[in-house]
Each structure stands twice: as structure tokens, then as C-alpha cells.
All heavy atoms as TSV, in Angstrom:
chain	resi	resn	atom	element	x	y	z
A	1	MET	N	N	100.780	12.517	59.478
A	1	MET	CA	C	101.679	12.596	58.336
A	1	MET	C	C	100.923	12.230	57.068
A	1	MET	O	O	100.175	11.259	57.029
A	1	MET	CB	C	102.861	11.651	58.555
A	1	MET	CG	C	103.864	11.685	57.452
A	1	MET	SD	S	105.298	10.671	57.899
A	1	MET	CE	C	106.293	10.962	56.505
A	2	GLN	N	N	101.135	12.995	56.032
A	2	GLN	CA	C	100.452	12.779	54.761
A	2	GLN	C	C	101.112	11.641	53.986
A	2	GLN	O	O	102.340	11.525	53.947
A	2	GLN	CB	C	100.504	14.055	53.938
A	2	GLN	CG	C	99.776	13.988	52.620
A	2	GLN	CD	C	99.887	15.318	51.865
A	2	GLN	OE1	O	100.537	16.245	52.304
A	2	GLN	NE2	N	99.248	15.385	50.721
A	3	ASP	N	N	100.288	10.765	53.385
A	3	ASP	CA	C	100.823	9.708	52.537
A	3	ASP	C	C	101.311	10.309	51.225
A	3	ASP	O	O	100.731	11.268	50.720
A	3	ASP	CB	C	99.738	8.665	52.229
A	3	ASP	CG	C	99.352	7.860	53.455
A	3	ASP	OD1	O	100.188	7.757	54.371
A	3	ASP	OD2	O	98.218	7.355	53.503
A	4	HIS	N	N	102.360	9.744	50.692
A	4	HIS	CA	C	102.891	10.202	49.417
A	4	HIS	C	C	102.732	9.093	48.389
A	4	HIS	O	O	103.184	7.974	48.607
A	4	HIS	CB	C	104.375	10.568	49.543
A	4	HIS	CG	C	104.614	11.706	50.469
A	4	HIS	ND1	N	104.453	13.021	50.099
A	4	HIS	CD2	C	104.992	11.726	51.762
A	4	HIS	CE1	C	104.728	13.803	51.108
A	4	HIS	NE2	N	105.059	13.044	52.143
A	5	VAL	N	N	102.068	9.400	47.290
A	5	VAL	CA	C	101.897	8.471	46.178
A	5	VAL	C	C	102.448	9.152	44.941
A	5	VAL	O	O	102.103	10.301	44.653
A	5	VAL	CB	C	100.412	8.095	45.965
A	5	VAL	CG1	C	100.258	7.199	44.754
A	5	VAL	CG2	C	99.852	7.429	47.214
A	6	TYR	N	N	103.322	8.461	44.233
A	6	TYR	CA	C	103.967	9.029	43.058
A	6	TYR	C	C	103.698	8.177	41.821
A	6	TYR	O	O	103.640	6.953	41.913
A	6	TYR	CB	C	105.490	9.091	43.238
A	6	TYR	CG	C	105.934	9.920	44.398
A	6	TYR	CD1	C	106.217	9.332	45.621
A	6	TYR	CD2	C	106.079	11.295	44.276
A	6	TYR	CE1	C	106.630	10.094	46.700
A	6	TYR	CE2	C	106.496	12.069	45.357
A	6	TYR	CZ	C	106.770	11.451	46.561
A	6	TYR	OH	O	107.186	12.212	47.625
A	7	LYS	N	N	103.566	8.818	40.703
A	7	LYS	CA	C	103.607	8.163	39.403
A	7	LYS	C	C	105.063	8.242	38.972
A	7	LYS	O	O	105.709	9.282	39.122
A	7	LYS	CB	C	102.700	8.902	38.411
A	7	LYS	CG	C	102.815	8.452	36.981
A	7	LYS	CD	C	102.120	7.141	36.774
A	7	LYS	CE	C	102.170	6.793	35.281
A	7	LYS	NZ	N	101.769	5.454	35.028
A	8	VAL	N	N	105.629	7.159	38.437
A	8	VAL	CA	C	107.021	7.131	38.016
A	8	VAL	C	C	107.085	6.865	36.520
A	8	VAL	O	O	106.441	5.935	36.022
A	8	VAL	CB	C	107.813	6.046	38.774
A	8	VAL	CG1	C	109.265	6.010	38.310
A	8	VAL	CG2	C	107.739	6.282	40.277
A	9	ILE	N	N	107.842	7.713	35.810
A	9	ILE	CA	C	108.037	7.540	34.371
A	9	ILE	C	C	109.531	7.521	34.069
A	9	ILE	O	O	110.344	7.900	34.916
A	9	ILE	CB	C	107.358	8.671	33.562
A	9	ILE	CG1	C	107.960	10.030	33.927
A	9	ILE	CG2	C	105.853	8.665	33.778
A	9	ILE	CD1	C	107.545	11.157	32.999
A	10	GLU	N	N	109.883	7.078	32.884
A	10	GLU	CA	C	111.272	7.134	32.440
A	10	GLU	C	C	111.410	8.158	31.328
A	10	GLU	O	O	110.551	8.264	30.455
A	10	GLU	CB	C	111.750	5.772	31.930
A	10	GLU	CG	C	112.117	4.824	33.024
A	10	GLU	CD	C	112.902	3.627	32.527
A	10	GLU	OE1	O	112.953	3.385	31.312
A	10	GLU	OE2	O	113.457	2.929	33.375
A	11	LEU	N	N	112.495	8.906	31.380
A	11	LEU	CA	C	112.829	9.897	30.361
A	11	LEU	C	C	114.256	9.662	29.904
A	11	LEU	O	O	115.084	9.193	30.680
A	11	LEU	CB	C	112.757	11.314	30.941
A	11	LEU	CG	C	111.452	11.801	31.532
A	11	LEU	CD1	C	111.675	13.156	32.193
A	11	LEU	CD2	C	110.394	11.905	30.461
A	12	ALA	N	N	114.544	10.026	28.679
A	12	ALA	CA	C	115.924	10.030	28.180
A	12	ALA	C	C	116.233	11.440	27.718
A	12	ALA	O	O	115.473	12.034	26.958
A	12	ALA	CB	C	116.088	9.042	27.037
A	13	GLY	N	N	117.346	11.975	28.205
A	13	GLY	CA	C	117.783	13.305	27.805
A	13	GLY	C	C	119.174	13.236	27.224
A	13	GLY	O	O	119.965	12.364	27.593
A	14	SER	N	N	119.497	14.145	26.314
A	14	SER	CA	C	120.833	14.150	25.725
A	14	SER	C	C	121.367	15.572	25.644
A	14	SER	O	O	120.615	16.545	25.683
A	14	SER	CB	C	120.825	13.504	24.342
A	14	SER	OG	O	120.031	14.260	23.450
A	15	SER	N	N	122.690	15.666	25.555
A	15	SER	CA	C	123.353	16.951	25.472
A	15	SER	C	C	124.737	16.772	24.874
A	15	SER	O	O	125.391	15.750	25.099
A	15	SER	CB	C	123.488	17.567	26.868
A	15	SER	OG	O	124.316	18.715	26.828
A	16	GLU	N	N	125.182	17.769	24.144
A	16	GLU	CA	C	126.560	17.785	23.661
A	16	GLU	C	C	127.509	18.321	24.728
A	16	GLU	O	O	128.719	18.164	24.612
A	16	GLU	CB	C	126.676	18.632	22.400
A	16	GLU	CG	C	125.986	18.036	21.191
A	16	GLU	CD	C	126.177	18.861	19.933
A	16	GLU	OE1	O	126.739	19.978	20.009
A	16	GLU	OE2	O	125.760	18.391	18.868
A	17	LYS	N	N	126.968	18.957	25.783
A	17	LYS	CA	C	127.790	19.623	26.801
A	17	LYS	C	C	128.229	18.697	27.930
A	17	LYS	O	O	129.409	18.610	28.237
A	17	LYS	CB	C	127.037	20.802	27.400
A	17	LYS	CG	C	126.734	21.904	26.430
A	17	LYS	CD	C	125.935	23.004	27.098
A	17	LYS	CE	C	125.478	24.036	26.101
A	17	LYS	NZ	N	124.632	25.053	26.741
A	18	SER	N	N	127.242	18.054	28.608
A	18	SER	CA	C	127.572	17.292	29.813
A	18	SER	C	C	126.412	16.396	30.236
A	18	SER	O	O	125.291	16.549	29.755
A	18	SER	CB	C	127.897	18.247	30.964
A	18	SER	OG	O	126.738	18.969	31.344
A	19	ILE	N	N	126.717	15.511	31.175
A	19	ILE	CA	C	125.679	14.673	31.775
A	19	ILE	C	C	124.666	15.553	32.500
A	19	ILE	O	O	123.456	15.351	32.375
A	19	ILE	CB	C	126.312	13.654	32.752
A	19	ILE	CG1	C	127.170	12.643	31.989
A	19	ILE	CG2	C	125.248	12.945	33.577
A	19	ILE	CD1	C	128.035	11.780	32.871
A	20	GLU	N	N	125.158	16.529	33.249
A	20	GLU	CA	C	124.272	17.416	33.993
A	20	GLU	C	C	123.319	18.167	33.065
A	20	GLU	O	O	122.134	18.324	33.364
A	20	GLU	CB	C	125.080	18.412	34.831
A	20	GLU	CG	C	125.816	17.776	35.990
A	20	GLU	CD	C	127.173	17.176	35.606
A	20	GLU	OE1	O	127.580	17.265	34.418
A	20	GLU	OE2	O	127.820	16.605	36.485
A	21	ASP	N	N	123.832	18.616	31.929
A	21	ASP	CA	C	122.975	19.326	30.968
A	21	ASP	C	C	121.932	18.388	30.371
A	21	ASP	O	O	120.802	18.806	30.121
A	21	ASP	CB	C	123.828	19.962	29.868
A	21	ASP	CG	C	123.032	20.932	29.013
A	21	ASP	OD1	O	122.458	21.881	29.592
A	21	ASP	OD2	O	122.978	20.733	27.782
A	22	ALA	N	N	122.279	17.130	30.165
A	22	ALA	CA	C	121.308	16.150	29.667
A	22	ALA	C	C	120.182	15.953	30.669
A	22	ALA	O	O	119.009	15.855	30.298
A	22	ALA	CB	C	122.004	14.821	29.363
A	23	ILE	N	N	120.516	15.933	31.966
A	23	ILE	CA	C	119.500	15.806	33.016
A	23	ILE	C	C	118.594	17.028	33.022
A	23	ILE	O	O	117.367	16.913	33.021
A	23	ILE	CB	C	120.166	15.629	34.399
A	23	ILE	CG1	C	120.899	14.291	34.458
A	23	ILE	CG2	C	119.129	15.741	35.521
A	23	ILE	CD1	C	121.831	14.159	35.655
A	24	VAL	N	N	119.203	18.213	33.006
A	24	VAL	CA	C	118.433	19.463	33.027
A	24	VAL	C	C	117.529	19.561	31.799
A	24	VAL	O	O	116.376	20.003	31.898
A	24	VAL	CB	C	119.386	20.673	33.127
A	24	VAL	CG1	C	118.653	21.974	32.907
A	24	VAL	CG2	C	120.084	20.679	34.481
A	25	THR	N	N	118.025	19.144	30.654
A	25	THR	CA	C	117.230	19.165	29.424
A	25	THR	C	C	115.999	18.268	29.549
A	25	THR	O	O	114.882	18.676	29.216
A	25	THR	CB	C	118.084	18.721	28.220
A	25	THR	OG1	O	119.165	19.647	28.069
A	25	THR	CG2	C	117.274	18.659	26.942
A	26	ALA	N	N	116.184	17.049	30.044
A	26	ALA	CA	C	115.060	16.112	30.186
A	26	ALA	C	C	114.033	16.621	31.190
A	26	ALA	O	O	112.828	16.608	30.912
A	26	ALA	CB	C	115.576	14.734	30.597
A	27	ILE	N	N	114.496	17.086	32.353
A	27	ILE	CA	C	113.581	17.578	33.386
A	27	ILE	C	C	112.868	18.845	32.914
A	27	ILE	O	O	111.659	19.010	33.111
A	27	ILE	CB	C	114.333	17.852	34.702
A	27	ILE	CG1	C	114.929	16.560	35.276
A	27	ILE	CG2	C	113.437	18.548	35.722
A	27	ILE	CD1	C	113.916	15.530	35.701
A	28	GLY	N	N	113.604	19.724	32.256
A	28	GLY	CA	C	113.006	20.968	31.759
A	28	GLY	C	C	111.901	20.704	30.757
A	28	GLY	O	O	110.830	21.326	30.811
A	29	ARG	N	N	112.133	19.778	29.849
A	29	ARG	CA	C	111.110	19.460	28.847
A	29	ARG	C	C	109.909	18.792	29.495
A	29	ARG	O	O	108.755	19.106	29.181
A	29	ARG	CB	C	111.704	18.569	27.755
A	29	ARG	CG	C	110.713	18.106	26.699
A	29	ARG	CD	C	110.079	19.309	25.975
A	29	ARG	NE	N	109.098	18.863	25.031
A	29	ARG	CZ	C	107.798	18.695	25.311
A	29	ARG	NH1	N	107.336	18.930	26.519
A	29	ARG	NH2	N	106.971	18.285	24.382
A	30	ALA	N	N	110.145	17.859	30.416
A	30	ALA	CA	C	109.037	17.172	31.087
A	30	ALA	C	C	108.187	18.147	31.883
A	30	ALA	O	O	106.962	18.019	31.936
A	30	ALA	CB	C	109.575	16.073	31.998
A	31	SER	N	N	108.830	19.140	32.492
A	31	SER	CA	C	108.085	20.086	33.323
A	31	SER	C	C	107.158	20.993	32.510
A	31	SER	O	O	106.286	21.645	33.069
A	31	SER	CB	C	109.045	20.942	34.149
A	31	SER	OG	O	109.763	21.829	33.317
A	32	GLN	N	N	107.322	21.001	31.188
A	32	GLN	CA	C	106.420	21.785	30.339
A	32	GLN	C	C	105.035	21.152	30.233
A	32	GLN	O	O	104.057	21.847	29.974
A	32	GLN	CB	C	107.013	21.953	28.941
A	32	GLN	CG	C	108.249	22.821	28.912
A	32	GLN	CD	C	108.852	22.893	27.522
A	32	GLN	OE1	O	108.270	22.444	26.531
A	32	GLN	NE2	N	110.049	23.450	27.442
A	33	THR	N	N	104.963	19.829	30.423
A	33	THR	CA	C	103.672	19.154	30.270
A	33	THR	C	C	103.244	18.359	31.504
A	33	THR	O	O	102.079	17.971	31.591
A	33	THR	CB	C	103.690	18.186	29.059
A	33	THR	OG1	O	104.764	17.265	29.210
A	33	THR	CG2	C	103.850	18.962	27.759
A	34	LEU	N	N	104.142	18.112	32.436
A	34	LEU	CA	C	103.816	17.362	33.648
A	34	LEU	C	C	103.843	18.294	34.846
A	34	LEU	O	O	104.689	19.182	34.934
A	34	LEU	CB	C	104.805	16.219	33.873
A	34	LEU	CG	C	104.842	15.143	32.798
A	34	LEU	CD1	C	105.989	14.183	33.059
A	34	LEU	CD2	C	103.524	14.392	32.741
A	35	LYS	N	N	102.932	18.062	35.791
A	35	LYS	CA	C	102.867	18.866	37.009
A	35	LYS	C	C	103.418	18.073	38.184
A	35	LYS	O	O	103.452	16.848	38.164
A	35	LYS	CB	C	101.420	19.251	37.311
A	35	LYS	CG	C	100.780	20.114	36.262
A	35	LYS	CD	C	99.349	20.422	36.654
A	35	LYS	CE	C	98.658	21.212	35.562
A	35	LYS	NZ	N	97.266	21.489	35.919
A	36	ASN	N	N	103.802	18.795	39.210
A	36	ASN	CA	C	104.169	18.207	40.505
A	36	ASN	C	C	105.375	17.265	40.445
A	36	ASN	O	O	105.420	16.266	41.166
A	36	ASN	CB	C	102.969	17.486	41.128
A	36	ASN	CG	C	101.766	18.389	41.254
A	36	ASN	OD1	O	101.881	19.527	41.681
A	36	ASN	ND2	N	100.607	17.887	40.849
A	37	LEU	N	N	106.357	17.573	39.592
A	37	LEU	CA	C	107.587	16.776	39.572
A	37	LEU	C	C	108.268	16.904	40.923
A	37	LEU	O	O	108.397	18.008	41.464
A	37	LEU	CB	C	108.524	17.252	38.466
A	37	LEU	CG	C	108.006	17.149	37.030
A	37	LEU	CD1	C	109.026	17.739	36.066
A	37	LEU	CD2	C	107.687	15.723	36.660
A	38	ARG	N	N	108.714	15.778	41.495
A	38	ARG	CA	C	109.264	15.797	42.851
A	38	ARG	C	C	110.689	15.256	42.955
A	38	ARG	O	O	111.455	15.701	43.797
A	38	ARG	CB	C	108.371	14.993	43.798
A	38	ARG	CG	C	106.975	15.546	43.916
A	38	ARG	CD	C	106.995	16.862	44.670
A	38	ARG	NE	N	105.628	17.320	44.856
A	38	ARG	CZ	C	105.203	18.522	44.543
A	38	ARG	NH1	N	106.023	19.420	44.049
A	38	ARG	NH2	N	103.952	18.865	44.733
A	39	TRP	N	N	111.046	14.252	42.178
A	39	TRP	CA	C	112.373	13.660	42.312
A	39	TRP	C	C	112.784	12.986	41.012
A	39	TRP	O	O	111.959	12.740	40.132
A	39	TRP	CB	C	112.424	12.662	43.465
A	39	TRP	CG	C	111.445	11.531	43.369
A	39	TRP	CD1	C	110.202	11.477	43.927
A	39	TRP	CD2	C	111.606	10.304	42.659
A	39	TRP	NE1	N	109.583	10.297	43.600
A	39	TRP	CE2	C	110.434	9.551	42.835
A	39	TRP	CE3	C	112.624	9.754	41.914
A	39	TRP	CZ2	C	110.258	8.291	42.271
A	39	TRP	CZ3	C	112.452	8.494	41.356
A	39	TRP	CH2	C	111.271	7.774	41.540
A	40	PHE	N	N	114.077	12.720	40.892
A	40	PHE	CA	C	114.576	11.943	39.756
A	40	PHE	C	C	115.719	11.053	40.216
A	40	PHE	O	O	116.364	11.310	41.233
A	40	PHE	CB	C	115.019	12.836	38.595
A	40	PHE	CG	C	116.305	13.584	38.833
A	40	PHE	CD1	C	117.518	13.040	38.440
A	40	PHE	CD2	C	116.301	14.819	39.435
A	40	PHE	CE1	C	118.700	13.708	38.654
A	40	PHE	CE2	C	117.469	15.513	39.658
A	40	PHE	CZ	C	118.687	14.954	39.261
A	41	GLU	N	N	115.953	10.003	39.449
A	41	GLU	CA	C	117.055	9.081	39.689
A	41	GLU	C	C	117.676	8.753	38.332
A	41	GLU	O	O	116.970	8.374	37.395
A	41	GLU	CB	C	116.529	7.797	40.335
A	41	GLU	CG	C	117.548	6.700	40.469
A	41	GLU	CD	C	116.938	5.393	40.960
A	41	GLU	OE1	O	115.704	5.328	41.173
A	41	GLU	OE2	O	117.695	4.433	41.107
A	42	VAL	N	N	118.975	8.921	38.207
A	42	VAL	CA	C	119.668	8.556	36.971
A	42	VAL	C	C	119.888	7.045	37.001
A	42	VAL	O	O	120.514	6.516	37.911
A	42	VAL	CB	C	121.020	9.294	36.842
A	42	VAL	CG1	C	121.761	8.838	35.591
A	42	VAL	CG2	C	120.812	10.805	36.824
A	43	VAL	N	N	119.330	6.343	36.010
A	43	VAL	CA	C	119.438	4.881	35.985
A	43	VAL	C	C	120.394	4.376	34.904
A	43	VAL	O	O	120.862	3.242	34.981
A	43	VAL	CB	C	118.053	4.202	35.853
A	43	VAL	CG1	C	117.218	4.479	37.098
A	43	VAL	CG2	C	117.317	4.650	34.619
A	44	GLN	N	N	120.694	5.209	33.916
A	44	GLN	CA	C	121.661	4.839	32.873
A	44	GLN	C	C	122.396	6.085	32.409
A	44	GLN	O	O	121.805	7.166	32.330
A	44	GLN	CB	C	120.979	4.224	31.649
A	44	GLN	CG	C	120.375	2.874	31.858
A	44	GLN	CD	C	119.758	2.347	30.560
A	44	GLN	OE1	O	120.083	2.776	29.465
A	44	GLN	NE2	N	118.833	1.426	30.707
A	45	THR	N	N	123.661	5.910	32.111
A	45	THR	CA	C	124.449	6.977	31.518
A	45	THR	C	C	125.222	6.367	30.358
A	45	THR	O	O	125.826	5.310	30.498
A	45	THR	CB	C	125.461	7.561	32.528
A	45	THR	OG1	O	124.774	7.953	33.696
A	45	THR	CG2	C	126.195	8.750	31.942
A	46	ARG	N	N	125.172	7.031	29.221
A	46	ARG	CA	C	125.921	6.541	28.069
A	46	ARG	C	C	126.245	7.728	27.163
A	46	ARG	O	O	125.803	8.842	27.395
A	46	ARG	CB	C	125.155	5.468	27.317
A	46	ARG	CG	C	123.811	5.883	26.799
A	46	ARG	CD	C	123.138	4.735	26.054
A	46	ARG	NE	N	121.730	5.018	25.897
A	46	ARG	CZ	C	120.765	4.428	26.583
A	46	ARG	NH1	N	121.046	3.511	27.466
A	46	ARG	NH2	N	119.520	4.750	26.383
A	47	GLY	N	N	127.011	7.471	26.136
A	47	GLY	CA	C	127.387	8.539	25.233
A	47	GLY	C	C	127.561	8.042	23.812
A	47	GLY	O	O	127.563	6.847	23.548
A	48	HIS	N	N	127.711	9.002	22.938
A	48	HIS	CA	C	127.915	8.744	21.516
A	48	HIS	C	C	129.295	9.287	21.158
A	48	HIS	O	O	129.640	10.415	21.517
A	48	HIS	CB	C	126.818	9.453	20.712
A	48	HIS	CG	C	127.025	9.403	19.244
A	48	HIS	ND1	N	127.246	10.535	18.504
A	48	HIS	CD2	C	127.065	8.367	18.371
A	48	HIS	CE1	C	127.400	10.198	17.237
A	48	HIS	NE2	N	127.301	8.901	17.137
A	49	LEU	N	N	130.082	8.489	20.476
A	49	LEU	CA	C	131.445	8.878	20.115
A	49	LEU	C	C	131.557	9.171	18.629
A	49	LEU	O	O	130.928	8.496	17.812
A	49	LEU	CB	C	132.431	7.758	20.465
A	49	LEU	CG	C	132.486	7.342	21.931
A	49	LEU	CD1	C	133.348	6.095	22.085
A	49	LEU	CD2	C	132.998	8.469	22.786
A	50	GLU	N	N	132.360	10.172	18.314
A	50	GLU	CA	C	132.728	10.477	16.930
A	50	GLU	C	C	134.197	10.851	16.907
A	50	GLU	O	O	134.626	11.720	17.666
A	50	GLU	CB	C	131.898	11.636	16.374
A	50	GLU	CG	C	130.510	11.249	15.932
A	50	GLU	CD	C	129.781	12.386	15.228
A	50	GLU	OE1	O	130.427	13.357	14.797
A	50	GLU	OE2	O	128.550	12.295	15.137
A	51	GLY	N	N	134.957	10.189	16.066
A	51	GLY	CA	C	136.374	10.499	15.948
A	51	GLY	C	C	137.152	10.313	17.238
A	51	GLY	O	O	138.094	11.051	17.508
A	52	GLY	N	N	136.741	9.350	18.037
A	52	GLY	CA	C	137.426	9.079	19.282
A	52	GLY	C	C	137.128	10.075	20.397
A	52	GLY	O	O	137.797	10.081	21.426
A	53	ARG	N	N	136.115	10.914	20.212
A	53	ARG	CA	C	135.731	11.910	21.230
A	53	ARG	C	C	134.240	11.797	21.545
A	53	ARG	O	O	133.461	11.375	20.704
A	53	ARG	CB	C	136.026	13.320	20.731
A	53	ARG	CG	C	137.501	13.559	20.513
A	53	ARG	CD	C	137.731	14.987	20.074
A	53	ARG	NE	N	139.144	15.180	19.829
A	53	ARG	CZ	C	139.922	15.941	20.575
A	53	ARG	NH1	N	139.427	16.581	21.605
A	53	ARG	NH2	N	141.200	16.065	20.299
A	54	VAL	N	N	133.898	12.223	22.735
A	54	VAL	CA	C	132.487	12.216	23.139
A	54	VAL	C	C	131.753	13.297	22.361
A	54	VAL	O	O	132.121	14.473	22.403
A	54	VAL	CB	C	132.333	12.467	24.656
A	54	VAL	CG1	C	130.855	12.570	25.022
A	54	VAL	CG2	C	133.021	11.372	25.455
A	55	LYS	N	N	130.732	12.895	21.618
A	55	LYS	CA	C	129.917	13.831	20.845
A	55	LYS	C	C	128.633	14.202	21.585
A	55	LYS	O	O	128.213	15.346	21.569
A	55	LYS	CB	C	129.593	13.214	19.478
A	55	LYS	CG	C	128.792	14.098	18.566
A	55	LYS	CD	C	129.583	15.311	18.117
A	55	LYS	CE	C	128.768	16.108	17.115
A	55	LYS	NZ	N	129.346	17.373	16.796
A	56	HIS	N	N	127.987	13.217	22.208
A	56	HIS	CA	C	126.752	13.442	22.960
A	56	HIS	C	C	126.787	12.618	24.240
A	56	HIS	O	O	127.294	11.495	24.242
A	56	HIS	CB	C	125.509	12.983	22.169
A	56	HIS	CG	C	125.205	13.816	20.984
A	56	HIS	ND1	N	125.671	13.512	19.738
A	56	HIS	CD2	C	124.478	14.942	20.861
A	56	HIS	CE1	C	125.241	14.421	18.882
A	56	HIS	NE2	N	124.522	15.300	19.541
A	57	TRP	N	N	126.223	13.173	25.300
A	57	TRP	CA	C	125.936	12.446	26.525
A	57	TRP	C	C	124.458	12.123	26.535
A	57	TRP	O	O	123.646	12.923	26.097
A	57	TRP	CB	C	126.256	13.309	27.744
A	57	TRP	CG	C	127.704	13.633	27.889
A	57	TRP	CD1	C	128.327	14.767	27.452
A	57	TRP	CD2	C	128.697	12.833	28.486
A	57	TRP	NE1	N	129.653	14.714	27.753
A	57	TRP	CE2	C	129.919	13.528	28.397
A	57	TRP	CE3	C	128.685	11.583	29.096
A	57	TRP	CZ2	C	131.103	13.027	28.896
A	57	TRP	CZ3	C	129.866	11.083	29.596
A	57	TRP	CH2	C	131.056	11.796	29.498
A	58	GLN	N	N	124.105	10.939	27.039
A	58	GLN	CA	C	122.691	10.586	27.172
A	58	GLN	C	C	122.471	9.971	28.549
A	58	GLN	O	O	123.284	9.160	29.012
A	58	GLN	CB	C	122.255	9.603	26.098
A	58	GLN	CG	C	120.756	9.320	26.142
A	58	GLN	CD	C	120.320	8.345	25.079
A	58	GLN	OE1	O	120.865	7.256	24.981
A	58	GLN	NE2	N	119.338	8.746	24.290
A	59	VAL	N	N	121.387	10.366	29.182
A	59	VAL	CA	C	121.000	9.799	30.473
A	59	VAL	C	C	119.564	9.308	30.402
A	59	VAL	O	O	118.740	9.871	29.688
A	59	VAL	CB	C	121.134	10.825	31.619
A	59	VAL	CG1	C	122.573	11.204	31.842
A	59	VAL	CG2	C	120.279	12.042	31.390
A	60	VAL	N	N	119.297	8.232	31.115
A	60	VAL	CA	C	117.928	7.749	31.296
A	60	VAL	C	C	117.595	7.994	32.763
A	60	VAL	O	O	118.375	7.638	33.651
A	60	VAL	CB	C	117.783	6.257	30.933
A	60	VAL	CG1	C	116.370	5.759	31.233
A	60	VAL	CG2	C	118.126	6.037	29.470
A	61	LEU	N	N	116.460	8.634	32.984
A	61	LEU	CA	C	116.034	9.028	34.320
A	61	LEU	C	C	114.717	8.372	34.674
A	61	LEU	O	O	113.853	8.207	33.816
A	61	LEU	CB	C	115.794	10.532	34.401
A	61	LEU	CG	C	116.827	11.484	33.864
A	61	LEU	CD1	C	116.253	12.880	33.780
A	61	LEU	CD2	C	118.025	11.456	34.766
A	62	LYS	N	N	114.547	8.027	35.937
A	62	LYS	CA	C	113.225	7.769	36.486
A	62	LYS	C	C	112.817	9.059	37.156
A	62	LYS	O	O	113.600	9.673	37.896
A	62	LYS	CB	C	113.255	6.638	37.515
A	62	LYS	CG	C	113.421	5.281	36.901
A	62	LYS	CD	C	113.281	4.212	37.958
A	62	LYS	CE	C	113.439	2.845	37.308
A	62	LYS	NZ	N	113.260	1.778	38.316
A	63	VAL	N	N	111.610	9.524	36.877
A	63	VAL	CA	C	111.108	10.777	37.421
A	63	VAL	C	C	109.797	10.489	38.138
A	63	VAL	O	O	108.916	9.822	37.600
A	63	VAL	CB	C	110.891	11.828	36.310
A	63	VAL	CG1	C	110.321	13.113	36.884
A	63	VAL	CG2	C	112.184	12.099	35.567
A	64	GLY	N	N	109.695	10.978	39.364
A	64	GLY	CA	C	108.469	10.801	40.147
A	64	GLY	C	C	107.722	12.109	40.284
A	64	GLY	O	O	108.324	13.165	40.468
A	65	PHE	N	N	106.404	12.022	40.173
A	65	PHE	CA	C	105.564	13.200	40.408
A	65	PHE	C	C	104.325	12.772	41.185
A	65	PHE	O	O	103.883	11.621	41.086
A	65	PHE	CB	C	105.210	13.928	39.108
A	65	PHE	CG	C	104.517	13.101	38.070
A	65	PHE	CD1	C	103.132	13.127	37.957
A	65	PHE	CD2	C	105.243	12.334	37.177
A	65	PHE	CE1	C	102.485	12.380	36.979
A	65	PHE	CE2	C	104.610	11.587	36.196
A	65	PHE	CZ	C	103.237	11.615	36.103
A	66	THR	N	N	103.804	13.696	41.965
A	66	THR	CA	C	102.633	13.386	42.778
A	66	THR	C	C	101.371	13.462	41.924
A	66	THR	O	O	101.275	14.261	40.996
A	66	THR	CB	C	102.505	14.346	43.979
A	66	THR	OG1	O	102.535	15.691	43.516
A	66	THR	CG2	C	103.613	14.134	44.973
A	67	LEU	N	N	100.446	12.608	42.266
A	67	LEU	CA	C	99.167	12.568	41.555
A	67	LEU	C	C	98.231	13.616	42.122
A	67	LEU	O	O	98.250	13.919	43.316
A	67	LEU	CB	C	98.536	11.191	41.695
A	67	LEU	CG	C	99.375	10.023	41.158
A	67	LEU	CD1	C	98.716	8.702	41.527
A	67	LEU	CD2	C	99.549	10.141	39.660
A	68	GLU	N	N	97.427	14.184	41.255
A	68	GLU	CA	C	96.453	15.179	41.706
A	68	GLU	C	C	95.190	14.501	42.205
A	68	GLU	O	O	94.865	13.426	41.848
A	68	GLU	CB	C	96.106	16.133	40.553
A	68	GLU	CG	C	97.263	17.000	40.198
A	68	GLU	CD	C	96.908	18.047	39.150
A	68	GLU	OE1	O	95.832	17.970	38.542
A	68	GLU	OE2	O	97.720	18.946	38.957
């Protein structure tokens, strides 16, 4: 069995649409410059309110990728 070693970073993504879109936005942007992304974990969820309504969703993710 092959050993797995990961580098773990934190990302913050935001979206006006949804929590899921904030996650996709963060992962999509990270994948433009990072290779071998393997997993993510949502560690914080929060939002921004305007006029008593949710204006933005924000998530903080831990993202793991394998080292070359």
C-alpha cells in the first residue's frame, strides 16, 4: 500500500448564491495554481447580512493535496 502525504492549506471562498457555490469558487480558483488537490473540509461557515437578508455566504476550507 502506498503512503499518502498531504500538504494542507486553508482557503476562504464567498458567493452571493450559496454555501455550495462558495466552496466551488474556492476550489476552482485554487485548482488554477495548485496541483493534485485531493480533499477538502469545511471548517467555518458564515455570512454577510444587508437589510436583514443574506448578502454573501463565506466558507473557510482546509484543502489537502499530494506532494510531488
